[in-house]
C-alpha positions as a printed Julia matrix, in Angstrom:
337×3 Matrix{Float64}:
 186.52  -25.06  22.24
 188.02  -27.62  20.04
 185.23  -27.42  17.49
 185.46  -23.64  17.4
 189.2   -23.56  17.13
 188.96  -25.84  13.95
 186.75  -23.34  12.34
 189.32  -20.3   12.78
 191.18  -19.57   9.8
 194.99  -20.46   9.98
 195.9   -16.78   9.67
 193.99  -16.13  12.95
 195.07  -19.4   14.95
 198.19  -17.96  16.21
 196.38  -15.09  17.79
 193.74  -17.12  19.29
 196.26  -19.63  20.57
 198.38  -16.54  22.09
 195.39  -14.88  23.77
 194.6   -18.16  25.64
 198.12  -18.6   26.57
 198.43  -15.03  28.19
 195.11  -15.47  29.88
 196.43  -18.85  31.61
 199.64  -17.05  32.46
 197.86  -14.05  33.94
 198.12  -13.13  37.65
 195.87  -10.82  39.24
 196.86   -7.96  41.27
 196.63   -8.42  44.95
 195.31   -6.39  47.55
 197.12   -6.12  51.11
 194.97   -9.03  52.36
 196.17  -11.17  49.73
 193.01  -11.72  47.82
 192.83  -10.8   43.97
 191.67   -7.29  43.33
 188.43   -7.01  41.48
 188.02   -3.23  42.21
 187.02   -0.74  39.68
 184.22    0.46  37.38
 183.39   -2.45  34.87
 180.55   -3.04  32.4
 178.87   -6.26  31.26
 176.91   -4.76  28.33
 177.14   -7.27  25.29
 175.58   -8.13  22.06
 175.25  -11.73  23.06
 171.76  -12.8   24.38
 170.81  -14.44  27.54
 169.45  -17.4   25.74
 170.86  -19.03  22.61
 168.88  -18.8   19.16
 167.06  -22.12  18.85
 168.57  -22.48  15.26
 172.03  -22.72  16.74
 171.46  -25.87  18.63
 174.42  -26.77  20.97
 176.79  -24.51  19.18
 178.41  -22.27  21.91
 180.75  -20.02  19.66
 180.21  -17.69  16.7
 183.19  -18.02  13.79
 185.4   -14.69  13.65
 183.43  -13.67  10.42
 180.09  -13.97  12.04
 181.2   -11.96  15.25
 182.31   -9.44  12.96
 179.17   -9.1   10.96
 177.08   -8.98  14.36
 179.27   -6.05  15.47
 179.07   -4.37  11.97
 175.11   -4.74  12.16
 175.01   -3.04  15.66
 176.92   -0.13  14.86
 175.11    0.46  11.67
 171.62    0.22  13.42
 173.28    3.19  15.9
 174.25    5.27  12.85
 171.05    4.8   11.14
 168.94    5.75  14.39
 171.13    8.83  14.71
 170.33   10.11  11.16
 168.51   13.64  11.28
 164.61   13.13  10.88
 163.04   14.0    7.77
 161.07   17.32   8.32
 159.11   16.8    5.13
 157.87   13.48   6.1
 153.91   13.59   5.6
 151.8    12.31   8.64
 148.28   11.16   8.07
 145.58   13.52   8.62
 144.5    13.26  12.5
 147.39   11.19  13.49
 149.67   12.11  15.9
 153.32   12.12  14.95
 155.44    9.2   16.23
 157.66   10.09  19.24
 159.2     6.98  19.18
 161.78    5.82  22.45
 165.21    6.41  23.39
 167.73    7.32  20.66
 169.94    4.29  20.37
 172.81    6.86  21.32
 171.31    6.58  24.87
 171.26    2.81  25.05
 174.29    0.52  25.87
 173.1    -2.93  24.56
 176.77   -3.71  23.88
 178.11   -3.74  20.13
 179.88   -7.04  20.14
 179.44  -10.56  21.39
 181.49  -11.55  24.24
 184.63  -13.33  23.89
 185.5   -15.82  26.68
 188.02  -18.5   26.68
 188.75  -17.46  22.87
 184.84  -18.15  22.16
 182.65  -15.63  20.72
 179.66  -16.77  22.71
 176.19  -17.48  21.02
 174.57  -16.83  24.34
 175.2   -16.33  28.05
 173.66  -19.78  29.29
 176.09  -22.52  28.64
 174.45  -25.3   30.49
 172.08  -26.9   29.37
 174.13  -27.29  26.51
 171.35  -25.9   24.14
 171.83  -22.39  25.74
 168.39  -22.3   26.86
 166.78  -21.71  30.4
 165.12  -25.05  31.3
 160.96  -24.75  31.12
 159.16  -24.34  34.39
 157.6   -27.11  35.61
 154.1   -27.85  34.12
 152.5   -27.84  37.52
 153.98  -24.76  38.67
 152.98  -23.08  35.27
 149.55  -24.17  35.82
 149.29  -22.85  39.43
 150.67  -19.6   38.38
 148.2   -19.13  35.39
 145.22  -19.86  37.65
 146.59  -17.39  40.29
 146.78  -14.61  37.45
 143.01  -14.64  36.82
 142.22  -13.98  40.29
 144.93  -11.4   41.03
 144.33   -7.59  40.92
 144.9    -5.44  38.22
 148.58   -3.99  37.6
 146.71   -0.6   37.82
 144.99   -1.25  40.99
 147.83    0.39  43.11
 151.48    1.11  43.34
 152.36   -2.47  44.69
 151.03   -3.86  41.65
 153.51   -1.98  39.42
 156.96   -3.34  38.51
 159.79   -2.87  40.85
 161.88   -1.04  38.2
 158.98    1.16  37.48
 158.73    2.19  41.01
 162.23    2.81  41.41
 162.96    0.05  43.87
 165.31   -2.01  41.84
 166.61   -2.36  38.57
 164.82   -3.07  35.34
 165.67   -6.84  34.47
 168.12   -8.45  36.58
 170.85   -5.69  36.58
 171.31   -5.71  40.31
 170.7    -9.38  40.44
 171.76  -11.9   41.19
 172.43  -12.93  38.41
 173.67   -9.58  37.37
 172.85   -9.18  33.82
 173.06   -6.16  31.31
 169.84   -4.5   30.29
 169.23   -1.86  27.59
 171.37    0.86  29.19
 173.33    1.64  32.4
 175.08   -1.64  32.87
 178.05   -0.2   35.11
 179.24   -1.75  38.39
 181.8    -0.61  40.75
 183.5    -3.08  42.88
 184.81   -2.34  46.36
 186.6    -4.72  48.46
 187.79   -5.08  52.1
 188.52   -8.45  54.03
 185.13   -8.65  55.41
 182.78   -7.55  52.36
 182.86   -6.97  48.54
 180.39   -4.48  47.82
 179.08   -4.15  44.09
 177.49   -0.54  43.26
 174.89   -0.92  40.57
 174.51    1.77  38.27
 170.73    1.12  37.57
 168.5     2.37  40.14
 171.74    2.75  42.54
 171.56   -0.71  44.22
 174.27   -1.6   46.42
 175.11   -5.33  46.97
 176.8    -6.09  49.93
 178.51   -9.75  49.98
 179.59  -10.73  53.14
 182.88  -12.6   53.31
 182.62  -16.0   55.5
 179.95  -16.4   58.16
 176.24  -17.98  57.84
 173.26  -16.96  55.89
 170.62  -14.99  58.08
 167.31  -17.21  59.41
 165.02  -18.14  56.43
 162.46  -15.63  57.85
 164.63  -12.75  56.92
 164.17  -11.98  53.18
 166.3    -9.19  51.54
 166.38   -7.14  48.3
 168.92   -9.04  45.98
 168.91  -11.9   48.69
 171.27  -12.61  51.32
 174.96  -13.02  49.86
 177.6   -14.9   51.57
 181.17  -15.15  49.97
 184.5   -16.95  50.12
 187.62  -17.47  48.05
 188.38  -20.41  46.18
 192.02  -19.57  44.97
 191.71  -16.74  42.91
 187.77  -16.94  42.33
 185.1   -15.12  44.59
 182.51  -17.65  45.19
 179.21  -15.91  46.32
 175.99  -17.97  47.52
 172.87  -16.12  47.86
 169.3   -16.9   49.18
 166.48  -15.44  51.1
 165.08  -13.8   48.31
 161.66  -11.56  48.72
 158.59  -13.0   47.11
 158.35   -9.8   44.93
 161.97  -10.17  43.35
 162.16  -13.16  40.89
 164.36  -14.1   37.8
 162.24  -15.56  35.29
 159.9   -16.89  37.94
 162.31  -17.94  40.49
 160.81  -19.04  43.86
 161.81  -17.44  47.26
 163.7   -20.71  47.82
 165.93  -20.33  44.75
 169.83  -20.56  45.42
 172.01  -18.54  42.87
 175.79  -19.11  43.02
 178.44  -16.67  41.26
 181.85  -17.09  40.61
 183.97  -14.0   39.69
 187.36  -14.45  38.41
 189.79  -12.03  36.89
 191.45  -13.75  34.13
 192.96  -10.61  32.5
 193.73   -7.02  32.97
 190.63   -6.23  31.1
 188.27   -9.15  32.1
 186.55  -10.52  34.97
 184.6   -13.54  33.99
 181.48  -14.2   35.96
 179.58  -17.34  35.89
 176.45  -18.04  37.54
 174.19  -20.95  38.52
 170.44  -20.49  39.46
 169.22  -23.59  41.17
 165.35  -24.01  42.0
 163.89  -27.24  41.67
 160.69  -25.73  43.07
 160.26  -23.9   39.65
 162.52  -25.29  36.84
 162.87  -28.76  35.52
 166.74  -28.33  36.17
 169.35  -25.97  37.22
 171.05  -23.63  34.64
 174.36  -21.96  34.46
 175.39  -18.88  32.31
 178.86  -16.97  32.07
 179.44  -13.65  30.84
 182.48  -11.0   30.86
 182.7    -7.58  32.88
 185.26   -5.3   31.09
 186.88   -2.21  32.47
 184.95    1.22  31.98
 186.8     4.4   31.11
 183.84    6.43  32.57
 182.29    6.83  35.87
 179.02    5.98  37.43
 176.66    8.85  37.77
 173.48    9.07  39.49
 170.72    7.28  38.13
 167.87    9.8   39.11
 165.22    7.3   39.77
 163.25    8.32  42.95
 161.28    5.61  45.09
 157.82    5.94  44.06
 158.34    7.55  40.61
 156.6    10.83  40.05
 154.8     8.98  37.0
 152.74    6.69  39.07
 150.16    9.2   40.2
 149.21    9.68  36.54
 149.46    6.09  35.95
 146.89    5.06  38.65
 144.64    8.52  38.21
 144.24    7.5   34.42
 143.11    3.84  35.28
 140.67    5.5   37.89
 139.04    7.73  35.28
 138.92    4.91  32.89
 136.8     3.06  35.77
 134.63    5.88  36.08
 133.79    5.92  32.22
 133.36    2.22  32.17
 130.88    2.29  35.04
 128.89    5.15  33.3
 128.73    3.29  30.14
 127.58    0.04  31.77
 124.98    2.32  33.69
 123.56    3.63  30.65
 123.34    0.18  29.03
 121.5    -1.0   31.94
 119.05    1.83  31.92
 118.06    1.13  28.16
 114.77   -0.72  27.55
């Protein structure tokens, strides 16, 4: 923080100090049970990446000028993508016209870097200091590489397809934990009672139910998004999640990973979200990230992704046809003298 503050022009210093003072004096609104009110619809979309660019080293914050340049570039990309297509553009003979992907208007990667404690963050990961996720242990990486050689094809059946593709869970780690933004639909609705905190995740309509107090379920009971138990430490909701399913991982985590999250409402327009992933079976060490949730002016609408996904029959049928063609070609090759 001190290093970053020294890089701020004197004209901006008063504003930064004033903002930090306001954050320190902020008192979150309370619910009838006395706990801080986290309720509402929030978004965690941001231009800040999960991991820091290696060339930035241990540098946690961008300068104001750098942060402004990142926002300007992000807005320019959207404006460029929104320009009308050239109807006179020539396509090579026999080539299909490129259909592209989603127009950037429909994505929501965030137009600006996140600002936490006055810092324009260079990455969500803040520990290790280099802002990078620790490497997977060599023996684990070797074992998994050997396993991939003998596993079935990703098109052998629906069970081999990604969870997001099957509309079972969000793409990436939107539903979490940890709950991270993806290319779109990064809205969350928080609903509190004295017994539970429920987080409705926009993408693939996941609902995380955090039980306040109590104990974790037996290890034999694994759940989508794990088993989350929360408690309050002052104004911070602390959530520990265990009992993950083997088919839901984050960057290769094992079923024995423990994710600890901390939700602190630091301002009217911000919840600071911190998470720590501890999985000594997989990684060389634990890692911690931090990002901000900001209020949304819109609502969460239905994410119309239906379990099974109507595209799956086509994906699998195409692979079966390819297998038939490969088998026929192999048969012809063997029949030749």
